[in-house]
Phi, psi and omega in degrees: 000114182281131182285145174250016179297123181281151173278110186273119177245131182297135181270058174237167181298157181303315173064050178291340176249140184291142179280101180221159183297323179198146180233125183299132175083001181286148178278170178297316177299322178296317179295318180297316180297319179299319180293321178296319180296319177299318178299316181297314178305313182297315181299312183289324179294318178296320179296320180295321180294323182287332177056231182293344181271005182298133174281101187299320182292317178297320179295320180299316180296315180295322178294321177297320178298319180296317177299321179297322178298316178298316184293324175295318179298315181291329175296318181279335182228072187292352179246022182267095187299319182296327178293318175299319181296313180294321178295317177299321180296319177297315182298326175301313182296332180274003178083010181263070190298310183298318179295322180299316181296323176302318178293319180295320179295322177294317178299318181293327178293320181285316181221104183279019184238031177253107187298322181295327177296315178302316182295318181294320178294320176300319176302312183298315181296325177296314180296331180275004179076033180237063184296328182291335174274322183298323186299327180296323179289321177296320179295322177295320179299318179294319179298321183280331181220071185296344181264006178269111184297328182302321184292322176294318178300315181299319178297315179300316180297319180298313181295328179284308187288331183247030182307316184297322179295320179293321178296316182295334181294336182082356181266352183230143170259163178299323180297318179294319179296312180300316182296315180296318180298308185297317180293327179294314178295322178298316181294320178299317180293323179294321182284333181224070184295345179263002180263105186298328181295332178274314182292323178296315181294326176297316179298321179296327189294340176298328180284338189274355181287154177303322173244091185306139177264085185295320180295319177297322179296316180299319179296320181294317180293324178295320179295320179291322178297321181295327182270350186300140184270339183232162178295322178300315179295318180299317181288331175298317179294327178293322176298317179297318179295321179297322178299318178296315180300321178296317179296331177279350183082014180267070190292323181296317179294321179296318181297318179296319181291318179296331179294343180269357181266115185233357181294126180304325183295342182255007187300316182294314179297319179298315183296324178298323179285319178302323181295340180274351182278143174289163179302139180295140180299143179293142179275000000 
């Protein structure tokens, strides 16, 4: 059962510099960027609060003003990599992908050691159907920030979704792809054990191997069920475990587990699994 859990990213500014009233020793460009970031945080937070009631025209005008602030800073400080990176991050949020990538590439040219820039460029190359180029940027992001779970997750997703491209290149075997994918998801889950989007995807990845590790999958789903905060979450993990049991041909165990799932929200998913079970033996 493929998860539709979205990867939730906070809609706030990148914030590479801390929001403080004053920082000893900061340069004028650093202070200006910090102030722009504070402005950006406020604008996006207010927009999020307004939700469907957001005045689109007013937001557009304010966003243009914010972009103008970035452009003035970059005009005065053309070699300030962090400013290019933050501006690019804002443009991504505004849906201006191509312009955003231009800013990220400029930031990377000035300073090739900003991990978020590497990750954003990797995202863009993935969307453009260039996974063999994207992977180098994801690997660089991990090298620069090995403790950031998102970068490991992104690598795992790339290896999974673009597996065929890596195989066709002749530089990767299925075993190498599976190993890289599974370890990437595992590392993301280890670094952020409270992030369900990472731990859930790690549990799923046991199924995605050329030779699925069903026993490992069952252990992962059991561990997630134990940590689940709600009954709905617990029963969701049971459905996943039941799916694994069905694939193993352990129909009696799957039937017993499915009998414990009673949440109405899971009724359709449960029924799909029940339909895969053979008829119960006559008593």
